[in-house]
C-alpha positions as CSV (number, residue, x, y, z in Angstrom):
1,M,122.3,198.6,100.8
2,Y,119.0,199.4,101.8
3,H,117.4,198.6,98.7
4,L,119.5,195.3,98.5
5,A,118.2,194.6,101.9
6,S,114.6,195.2,100.5
7,Q,114.9,193.0,97.6
8,K,115.9,189.8,100.0
9,T,112.9,190.8,102.4
10,V,110.6,190.8,99.4
11,L,112.1,187.4,98.3
12,W,112.0,185.7,101.3
13,V,108.1,187.0,101.8
14,G,107.3,185.4,98.4
15,L,108.9,182.3,98.7
16,G,107.3,181.7,102.3
17,I,103.8,182.6,100.3
18,V,104.6,180.0,97.9
19,A,105.1,177.3,100.4
20,A,102.3,178.0,102.0
21,L,100.3,177.8,99.0
22,G,101.8,174.5,98.0
23,I,101.2,173.1,101.8
24,G,97.7,174.1,101.7
25,A,97.3,172.8,98.1
26,F,98.8,169.3,99.5
27,V,96.4,169.4,102.8
28,W,93.5,170.1,100.5
29,L,94.3,167.5,98.0
30,G,95.0,164.7,100.4
31,G,91.7,165.5,102.5
32,N,89.8,165.7,99.3
33,E,91.4,161.8,98.2
34,A,90.4,160.6,101.4
35,T,87.0,161.5,101.3
36,Q,86.7,159.8,98.1
37,R,88.1,156.7,98.8
38,P,85.8,154.1,98.3
39,T,84.7,151.3,100.9
40,P,86.1,147.8,100.2
41,S,83.9,145.4,98.9
42,V,83.9,141.8,100.3
43,I,82.4,138.3,99.7
44,V,80.9,136.9,102.4
45,I,79.4,133.1,103.7
46,E,76.7,133.0,106.1
47,V,77.9,130.4,108.6
48,P,75.4,127.5,108.2
49,T,75.1,124.2,110.3
50,S,76.9,121.3,108.4
51,T,76.9,117.7,108.9
52,L,80.8,116.2,109.7
53,T,81.5,112.5,110.2
54,D,85.0,111.5,111.5
55,T,86.3,108.0,109.4
56,I,88.9,105.7,110.1
57,E,90.2,104.1,106.7
58,A,92.0,100.8,106.4
59,L,92.7,97.8,103.9
60,G,90.5,94.8,103.8
61,T,90.2,91.6,101.6
62,A,86.9,90.3,100.5
63,N,86.0,86.8,101.5
64,A,83.0,84.9,100.4
65,N,80.3,84.5,102.6
66,E,80.9,80.6,102.7
67,S,83.8,78.8,100.5
68,V,85.0,75.5,99.7
69,D,87.2,73.6,97.3
70,I,85.6,70.7,96.0
71,T,87.9,68.0,96.3
72,A,88.0,63.9,96.6
73,N,88.4,61.9,99.7
74,V,89.6,58.6,97.8
75,T,91.7,57.7,94.9
76,E,89.4,57.3,91.8
77,T,88.7,58.1,88.4
78,I,86.5,60.8,87.4
79,Q,83.4,59.4,85.8
80,S,81.3,62.2,84.8
81,I,81.4,66.3,85.4
82,N,77.9,67.7,86.1
83,F,78.6,71.4,85.9
84,E,79.9,74.3,83.6
85,D,82.5,76.9,84.6
86,G,80.9,79.6,87.0
87,Q,77.7,77.5,87.1
88,E,75.0,78.4,90.1
89,V,74.2,75.3,91.9
90,A,72.0,74.4,94.8
91,K,72.7,72.9,98.1
92,G,72.7,68.7,97.1
93,D,73.4,69.1,93.5
94,V,75.8,66.2,92.2
95,I,79.0,68.1,90.9
96,A,80.8,65.2,89.5
97,L,81.0,61.6,89.8
98,L,84.0,59.3,90.8
99,D,84.3,55.4,89.3
100,Q,81.7,54.0,91.5
101,S,80.9,50.6,89.4
102,E,82.5,48.1,91.9
103,E,80.6,49.7,94.9
104,Q,77.5,49.7,93.1
105,A,77.8,45.9,92.4
106,Q,78.6,45.2,96.2
107,L,75.6,47.5,97.0
108,E,73.5,45.1,94.8
109,A,74.8,42.1,96.1
110,A,74.2,43.3,100.0
111,K,70.8,44.1,98.6
112,A,70.1,40.7,97.0
113,Q,71.4,38.9,100.4
114,Q,69.0,41.0,102.5
115,R,65.9,39.7,100.4
116,E,67.0,36.5,101.0
117,N,67.3,36.9,104.5
118,E,63.9,38.4,104.7
119,R,62.4,35.1,102.8
120,E,64.4,33.0,104.9
121,L,63.3,34.5,108.3
122,K,59.6,34.5,107.1
123,R,60.0,30.6,106.4
124,L,61.7,30.1,109.8
125,K,59.4,32.2,111.8
126,T,56.4,29.7,110.4
127,L,58.6,26.6,111.3
128,L,59.3,28.1,114.7
129,A,55.6,28.3,115.7
130,N,55.2,24.7,114.8
131,K,58.5,24.0,116.5
132,A,59.9,22.4,113.5
133,T,63.0,24.5,113.7
134,S,65.4,25.7,116.7
135,K,65.0,29.2,118.0
136,R,69.0,29.3,117.6
137,E,68.6,29.0,114.0
138,Y,66.2,31.8,113.9
139,D,68.4,34.2,115.7
140,E,71.2,33.2,113.6
141,R,69.4,34.4,110.6
142,V,68.2,37.7,112.5
143,T,71.8,38.1,113.2
144,Q,72.8,37.7,109.5
145,R,69.9,40.0,108.4
146,E,71.6,42.9,110.8
147,V,75.0,42.3,109.3
148,T,73.8,42.7,106.0
149,K,71.9,45.8,106.7
150,Q,75.2,47.4,107.9
151,Q,76.8,46.1,104.9
152,I,74.2,48.0,102.9
153,K,75.0,51.5,104.7
154,E,78.7,50.5,104.3
155,M,78.3,50.2,100.5
156,E,76.0,53.4,100.2
157,A,78.5,55.5,102.6
158,R,81.1,54.3,100.0
159,I,79.3,55.5,96.9
160,E,78.1,58.7,98.5
161,D,82.0,59.5,99.0
162,R,82.3,59.1,95.1
163,T,79.5,61.2,94.6
164,L,80.4,64.8,95.2
165,R,77.5,67.3,95.9
166,A,77.5,71.1,96.5
167,P,77.4,71.4,100.5
168,F,75.4,75.0,100.1
169,D,74.0,77.3,97.3
170,G,76.7,79.1,95.7
171,V,78.8,79.7,92.1
172,L,81.2,76.9,91.0
173,G,84.7,78.0,89.6
174,I,86.7,76.8,86.9
175,R,86.7,73.0,86.5
176,R,90.5,72.0,87.1
177,L,89.9,68.1,85.8
178,S,88.4,66.2,83.1
179,V,86.5,63.0,82.8
180,G,89.0,60.0,82.9
181,A,91.5,61.6,85.1
182,L,92.8,60.2,88.4
183,V,92.2,62.1,91.4
184,Q,94.1,61.7,94.4
185,P,92.6,62.5,98.0
186,G,92.5,66.5,98.4
187,G,92.8,67.0,94.6
188,L,91.0,70.2,93.4
189,I,88.1,69.8,91.1
190,T,86.6,73.3,91.1
191,T,85.6,75.8,94.0
192,L,82.2,76.8,95.3
193,D,81.8,80.2,96.6
194,D,78.7,81.6,98.4
195,V,78.8,85.4,97.3
196,S,75.1,86.5,98.0
197,Q,77.1,88.5,100.4
198,I,80.7,89.3,101.2
199,K,82.5,89.1,104.5
200,L,85.1,91.7,104.8
201,D,88.1,91.2,107.1
202,F,90.2,94.2,108.1
203,T,92.4,95.3,111.1
204,V,92.3,99.0,112.9
205,P,94.3,100.0,115.5
206,A,93.3,99.0,119.0
207,L,93.1,102.8,119.9
208,A,90.0,102.6,117.8
209,L,88.4,99.8,120.0
210,P,85.8,102.4,122.0
211,D,84.2,103.3,118.3
212,L,83.8,99.9,117.1
213,R,80.5,98.0,117.9
214,A,78.2,95.5,115.7
215,G,75.7,97.1,113.3
216,Q,78.2,100.0,112.7
217,A,78.2,101.1,109.3
218,V,81.0,101.2,106.9
219,S,81.7,102.1,103.4
220,V,83.8,100.5,100.9
221,I,85.6,101.3,97.8
222,A,87.1,98.2,95.7
223,D,90.2,99.0,93.2
224,A,87.9,97.2,90.6
225,Y,85.0,99.4,91.0
226,P,86.7,102.9,91.8
227,D,83.5,104.9,91.2
228,R,81.2,102.7,93.2
229,R,80.6,102.7,97.2
230,F,79.5,99.5,98.6
231,E,77.8,100.1,102.1
232,G,77.7,97.5,105.0
233,I,77.6,96.9,108.7
234,I,80.3,95.8,111.1
235,R,79.3,92.0,112.2
236,T,81.9,91.1,114.6
237,V,85.2,92.8,116.5
238,N,87.4,90.0,117.3
239,S,87.8,89.2,120.9
240,R,91.7,89.4,121.0
241,V,94.0,92.2,119.9
242,D,97.3,91.2,118.2
243,P,100.2,91.6,120.7
244,V,102.4,92.2,118.2
245,T,100.7,94.9,115.9
246,H,98.5,96.2,118.5
247,S,95.3,96.3,116.2
248,V,92.3,94.1,116.2
249,L,90.5,92.1,113.4
250,V,87.1,93.3,112.4
251,R,84.6,91.7,110.3
252,A,81.7,93.5,107.9
253,I,79.2,92.1,105.7
254,L,78.5,93.9,102.7
255,P,75.4,92.9,100.6
256,N,76.0,91.5,97.0
257,D,72.9,90.9,95.3
258,D,74.3,91.7,91.8
259,G,77.3,89.5,92.2
260,A,79.9,92.5,91.4
261,L,82.3,91.5,94.6
262,R,84.4,88.4,94.2
263,P,86.4,86.8,97.1
264,G,89.9,88.1,97.1
265,L,89.2,91.7,96.1
266,L,91.3,94.1,98.0
267,M,88.7,97.0,99.2
268,R,89.5,100.3,101.1
269,V,87.3,100.6,104.1
270,E,85.9,103.9,105.5
271,L,84.8,103.3,109.1
272,L,82.2,106.0,109.8
273,R,82.2,107.5,113.5
274,D,81.5,110.4,115.6
275,K,78.7,111.9,113.1
276,R,77.7,115.6,114.7
277,D,76.3,118.7,113.4
278,T,79.0,121.3,113.5
279,I,80.1,124.6,112.1
280,L,82.4,124.6,108.7
281,V,84.0,127.3,107.1
282,P,86.1,127.5,103.8
283,E,89.6,127.0,104.4
284,E,90.6,129.9,102.6
285,S,89.0,132.3,105.1
286,I,91.0,131.0,108.0
287,I,94.0,133.6,109.0
288,Q,96.8,131.8,111.1
289,R,99.7,133.3,113.0
290,Q,102.0,130.8,114.8
291,S,99.6,128.7,116.5
292,S,96.6,130.8,116.6
293,H,93.5,131.1,114.1
294,F,91.7,133.9,113.3
295,L,88.3,134.8,111.1
296,K,87.3,138.4,110.1
297,I,83.5,138.7,110.5
298,V,81.2,141.2,109.2
299,G,79.0,142.9,111.9
300,E,75.7,144.2,111.9
301,D,76.9,147.7,111.1
302,N,79.2,146.3,108.3
303,K,82.5,146.8,110.3
304,V,85.1,144.4,110.4
305,E,85.8,142.3,113.5
306,E,88.9,139.9,113.5
307,R,88.2,137.2,115.8
308,T,90.2,134.4,117.3
309,V,88.8,131.0,116.7
310,Q,89.4,127.2,117.6
311,I,89.5,124.7,114.7
312,G,88.8,121.0,114.8
313,A,88.9,118.5,111.9
314,R,89.8,119.5,108.6
315,Q,88.4,118.2,105.2
316,P,89.6,119.1,101.6
317,G,88.3,122.9,101.7
318,V,86.9,123.2,104.7
319,V,87.8,123.8,108.4
320,E,85.5,122.8,111.3
321,I,85.1,125.4,114.1
322,T,84.7,124.3,117.6
323,D,84.7,127.5,119.4
324,G,84.4,131.5,118.7
325,L,81.5,131.6,115.7
326,N,78.0,131.2,115.7
327,V,75.6,129.8,113.1
328,G,74.5,132.6,111.1
329,E,77.6,134.9,111.4
330,L,78.9,136.5,108.3
331,V,82.6,135.1,107.5
332,I,84.6,137.1,104.9
333,V,85.8,134.6,102.3
334,R,87.2,137.0,99.7
335,G,88.8,140.3,100.3
336,I,90.6,139.2,103.6
337,A,93.6,141.1,102.7
338,S,92.2,144.4,102.0
339,V,90.3,144.9,105.4
340,R,91.4,145.4,108.9
341,D,89.8,145.3,112.1
342,G,86.9,147.9,112.8
343,Q,86.8,149.0,109.1
344,D,83.7,149.6,106.9
345,V,83.0,147.4,104.2
346,T,80.5,146.9,101.6
347,I,79.2,143.1,101.1
348,Q,79.3,142.1,97.3
349,D,78.0,138.7,97.6
350,T,77.1,136.1,99.9
351,W,78.5,132.5,99.3
352,T,76.3,129.5,100.0
353,G,78.3,126.9,99.0
354,L,78.6,125.2,102.2
355,R,74.5,125.0,103.0
356,D,73.2,121.5,103.9
357,S,76.2,119.9,103.2
358,Q,77.8,116.8,104.5
359,F,81.8,116.0,105.0
360,S,83.9,113.3,106.3
361,T,87.3,113.8,107.7
362,S,89.5,110.5,107.3
363,A,92.3,109.3,108.8
364,E,94.2,106.3,107.2
365,Q,95.6,103.3,109.6
């Protein structure tokens, strides 16, 4: 019995030694692993100052600086057409002539009568000086001369009605009628547009009134030129707000020196406002928990600090920080998930993608 008890005692002692050795080995290996774990590497951005501009987007329709339909105001046949489709004309150039043969004949008759009146007045003036005629006869001839003058003016006006001239410099459209056609009052012959600059009319919500002023810059894109921007300024903000839509009509002026823009084009307007210097960070660096936003900052001692920040406007790829971050601080962009508050990190690279950048935030109206 004693021998059996001794064997059991030896067995338990052996098991205890083995367990102790195992625990010691585990502790030694774990501690060694902890001491050899590498410091996490991160990519950061040194926060720059960026320029941010808020914009209001709207749709507008292009109009010519001046535009008119060339029509007749009398019923007459077209005698001649003096232009080609798309021709540039100057103010006063003759565009078309309506038949005016009758008026020309009446004008010549009136002018002949006027010459006769002048000769007769000269003769009567001599006779009156010699008391060989009456003052009444002389006065009647003077009256007749004045009547004839008015007849001449009337005929010249009727001829001018049948002479269609360009009222301003511009570009003519496509000819709608041919020589010999009978045109009615208001019948369209062609169009005339002054496209040296474009009037762009668009509407914005009345809430934007405080941000609208004459001379304010606008940036415009036409569907016909998707890769080109046209710059202009606001000329006028309408004096009334539409009571139904609660919007206000705005007119901008766009230079059009190369004639690329045409009346009737649908254009997308970007109204620039509130240009400011601010802080922007990459959108991927933002950590959001419920309604709060955080950034992980690397301090001077390479320790991570998780900081609460306030965000402002958003633009594709970046977010404005309005509070909680200073220019020059290092914000973690890559490796956010592998680090925690207070942990030491190694900076693998510093990203400079936002430096000296300009952005705009858009709100479509």
